C-alpha positions, 0 to 999 in steps of 0.5 A: 376674909373676916377681921375682928377688932376688940378692946376686951378690957382685960376681961374685967368689964363684968367687975366694972359694972359693979365697981366702976372705980376698981373693976379693972383690978378685979378677977375675970372669973368666967367673963373671959369664957363669954368673950371667947364664946362671942369670938367663936360666934363671930368666927374671924380669920384674924383678930386684933385684941386690945387690953389683954392680960398675960397672966396676972392674978386677975386672970388666974395667972393664965395668959388670955391670948393663949386661952383663946388660941387654945379654944379656937385653934388659932396662931397668936402673937402677944406683946406688952404695950409698954417698952421693955425699958419702961418702969411700968414693966416693974409694976405688977399687973401693968407688966402683964398688960398688952395687945395681941393678934390671933389668926386662923392661918399661919402668921408669916411674920410679926414685928413689934414697934414702940413709939417714942412718946406716950405711956402706951407705945406698942404697935404690932405689925402682922404679915399674912399672905395677902395683907399686913396689919398694924395694931395700935393703942394710942396715948390718952394725952393729946400731944403724945397721941399726935406725936404717935400718929406722926410716927405711925404715918412714917411707919406705914408709908414704908409698907408696899403691901395692902394694909390695915391699921386698926385699934383703940386710937383714943381719938376723943375728937373722933375721925377729925383727929386722924384726918391728916393721917388718913389723907397723907396715907390714902387710908379709908375708914371701914366704918362709913357711918363713923359710929361711936364705939365707947362706952358700949352701953351707950356709945358716945365716942368714936375711939376705935377704928379700922382703917385700910389702904385702897387695895382693901375692898370692904364687903361688910362692916358691922359693930355688934351691940354686945356689952362684954367690954366697955368698948364695942367690937368692930367686924370687917369682911374684906377682900384684897384687890390684886395690884396690877403689875 
């Protein structure tokens, strides 16, 4: 199975190159088509997308997830990254910002969890036939992020299936920041070389991770050097090792 993790920056990275301070507010124009072509070339069985626009003016009032799903013929699930009672939901553009999963096969189930602390609170739990995924985009503030990591640990320890935890952890200190989570839950980093993922034109920070339980066997991990977003994409080819009864 192939999994793609990608923070696509709402499809606005082309604008950011020209206007760094306001680029994220600009229209995506045809940049999403380039991202979709890249995804199609990677051909993932399942993908987790961070920073997706659900239909603001910048995406021409069209949901980017639905556009990708229609082009590739995938099932999909999307949710705003701000809690339903958050005042961010009342602010234009922000109330159209979220994360999503897309999958070739039928999605068996999805759940939406929200952390108690931080601005970005969403965790999407996706259940496929043999594996469960958790998609996260953690807080920028260190204290809130550490509280979220503890909450995430309590969430995933209830899982009795092989699982993958992936997303933009905003871990400015790299893997050291999530070492306790990994040790306590026996999670392993799919990227053994711990390569930086941000910014894409000259990566210095390891912000994006694909972590997996011991039952997930890594066949191949790669980080395509494309600059369609400010983050690099992560691609994992894996199998699920059957658990003995």
